[in-house]
N, C-alpha and C positions, 0 to 999 in steps of 0.2 A: 664823745667826740662828735656824734652826729648832730648834736644841738647847734653846734657852731657852723654847720654846712648850710648852703642855700637850699630852699625848698623849691623843687621843680614839680610841675603838675601838667597833666593833659586830661582833657574831657571833651564831651560833645557839646557842652554849653557851660557858660560862666555867668554869674551874677554877683557883683561886688557891691559893698556898701562901705564907703570910706569912713563915714561918721561912726559906724559900728565896728570898724576894723575887721570885717568878715568878707569871706568869699564863699559862694555856694558853687560847687562843681557837680555837674550831672552828666550821666551817660558814660559808661566805660571809663571811670575815673582811675587815674594812677597818680599818686603823690609819692615823691621820693625826697629824702633828706639824708645825705650820707649813705649809710648801708640800709636805712629804713625804706621799705617799699610798702605802700598801702594801696590795695585794689578794691574798688567798691562801685556800686550803682550811683551813690550820692555821698558827697563829702562836704562838710561845712568846716572851713579853716577860720579860726578866730584868733587874732592877735591879743596877747595878754599885756598888761601894763609893763611887765618886765622885758617885753620884746619877744618872748617865746610864743609859740603857737599851740593851740589845742585843736584837735581834729575829731569830729564826730562823723563816723562813716557807717552807712547802712547798705545792705545788699543781700543777695541770696547766693552765695555768702559774701562776707567781707574777708579779704586775705591780708595778713600782716606778716612781714618778714624783716628780721634785723640780724646783722652779723654781731657775734659776741666780741667784746673788746678782748684783746690778747689771745685770741683763739681763732681757729678756722671753722668753729661751729656756728650754725645759724639757729635762731629761735623763729619757728613758724607758728602762726596762730590763725584761727578762723572762727567766726561767729556771725550772727545776723546783724549785730551791731558792735562796733568797736569804738572806744573813746581813747584817744592818745593825749595825755596831759604832758605837754613838752617840757615844762619847767621841772617836773617831778620825774621824768623818764618812766612814766607809768602807763601801762596799757590795761584798759578794762574791757573785758569781753562779756557781752550779754547775749543770752539765748543760744543754745546749742553750740557752745564754745569748746575749743580744744586748743592746747598749746603743746608743741613738740620741741624738745631740745635734744638733738642727736636721736637716740632711740627711746628716750624717756618721754612720757605722755601724761597729760592731765586733761580731764574732761569734766564739764560741769555747766550749770545754768549761768553762773556768774564766776568769772575768773579774773585774777589780776596778776600782772607780771611787772616787776621793777627792774629795768635793765641796768640801772646804776649799781644795785647791790645784789641782784639775783634773787630777791624775795618774790614768793608767789603765794597765792591763796585761791581757794575754791569754795564755792557754796553750791548746794543742790537746790532743788525747788521744794516748796512747802507741800506740794501734793504731786503724786505720780501722774495725774491727769495732765499737769502742766509741763511734765518732762518732755525731753526730746523723744521723737518716735523711737521705739525699741529700748528706751531707757526707763529707769524706775525712779528718776528724780535725784539720784545720789551722785556725789562726786566720785569719779573713778580715776585711776591712774596706773601707770606701769613704770617701774624703775628697773633698768637693766643692770646687771652686776658689772662692776668695773673690773677690767682685767687685772690679775695679779701681776706685780712686778717680778721679773725673773730673779731667782736667787743670785746674789753676788758670790763669785767664786772666793773661797778662802785661800789665803796665802799661808802656806806651810813652809817652815824653815827645815833645812836639812839637819839631821841630828848633829849636835855639837856646835851649831852656830846660833847666834843670837840675831833676833830681829831688832832692828832699830826703827824708831818712829822717823817718818819723813820730816825734813825741816820745814 
């Protein structure tokens, strides 16, 4: 539903190019569309032929947040570069990225998250030297256990009576 909402932004400076259908926002940038919030040092918004927008954001770090459809949960993400592909509802995180949903977490050098279907993926680095500081270049994650549903009470009939199915 976010894709159908207007895009609102604020920044210290703006440079637009109508022929290229692009806007460059610099300095304490905040871009919002529906429940999506993107904060970065620099964001390039580029309109696609279908009318959707792609955003390329860089910063130290770039922050992304989106409320899940039909839920009170948020997806929070951070990386040094984030690319948002509006027509695909796809978020790509590059360099020192992490994604959190509730208490579950995924970290890696390249991560993707698709908000339309909940799919996600992660890749580490090819060499530990290129990994995030304190990392070994591998993808890591934490999945919290889901609470068990409480047992439903059983209905017992008194001796000599029959239970009938509800209509």
